[in-house]
N, C-alpha and C positions, 0 to 999 in steps of 0.2 A: 771213640772220641773222648769218653770219660777218662780212659786210661792216660791219654795224652795230657788232658787238663790236670790230672792228679800229679803226673810227673813234672809238668811245668810249675805247679803250685809248690811242690816239695823242693825242687831245685831253685825256685825263686825265693822261697821263704827262708831257707838256710842262710844265704848271704845277707838277707835283711836282718836276721837275728844276730849274726856275727857283727855286722856294722853297728847295730843298736847297742849291743853289749860293749863293744870297744869304745863307742862314744861316751857312754855313761861311766865306764871305768877310767878313761882319760880325764874326763871332767872331774871326777872325784879326786884323782891324783893331782891335778892342777890346783884344786882348791886346798887340798891338804898341804901342798908345797907352799902356797901363799900363807896359810895359817902358820906353818913352821917358820916362815921368814918374817913373821909379825907384820904382814901386810893385810889390807882389807880385801875381801872377795867381791867388792863392789865393782871391780873392773869388768865383770861379766854383764853388768847392767848398763844399758845405754843411758846417757845423761838426759837427753830429751826424748824419751820413748813415746812414740806416737800411739794413740789409742788403737786397740785391735777390733773395736766393734764395727769398723768399716769392712774388715775382712769377712765377717759373717754375711754382710750384705753383698759383698762381691761374689762369694761362693753361692749364695742364694740366687743371685741374678744369673750366674753362669749355669746353674742347674735348671732354672726355668728356661733359659735360652736353649739348652740341650734338649729339653723336653719338647719345646716348640719345633726344634729341628727334626726330631723324630716324628712328630705329628705331620709336619710339612712333607717329610720324606715319604710317609705312608700315603698322604694325599697324592703326591706326584706319582708314586708307584701305581696307585689304583687308577689314576686317570690318564696316564701316558703309557707308552710302550717301553719305558726305561726299566731295566732290571733293578733288583733290590739294592745292590751295592751302589749303583749309579744314582739312585734316588736318595738313599739315606745319608751316605757319607758326606757329600757336599752340604746338604741342608744342616746336618748336625754341626759341622764346622762353621758354616756361615752364621747360624743363629747363636752359637756359642761365642763366636768372635764379636758379633753385634752386641750381645749382652755385656761383654767386657768393655767395649767402646762406650756404650751407653752409661755404664757405671763410672767410667773415667770422666765423661762429660758432666754427669750429674754431681759427682762428689769431688772434683779436683780442687775447687775452692775451699771446701770444708776440710779436706785432708791437709792442704798446705797451711791452713790457719791453726790447726790443732797442734 
């Protein structure tokens, strides 16, 4: 099992590294071309950029929802005749989704105002 995970990690990380390097290389080339043409590199910045502090709250709520899903999956597995995959997978998805819906309900007015 560890050998399979190592192979997946190796073949998964190589394309990720190539994509990241090509992204930063092209970004640098685009900015260099803009500077050579005497244009501002402010084109890469959004004019009315929304604050990113809501993103932290969103991911925090998602992780708490996933943890509650794992907890509920363990409780369902212990107290019913369902097997492990049937207990954990739907609960993790349900509580993760509920946490994202709750985030949207709580912060939709604040995100639109910012």
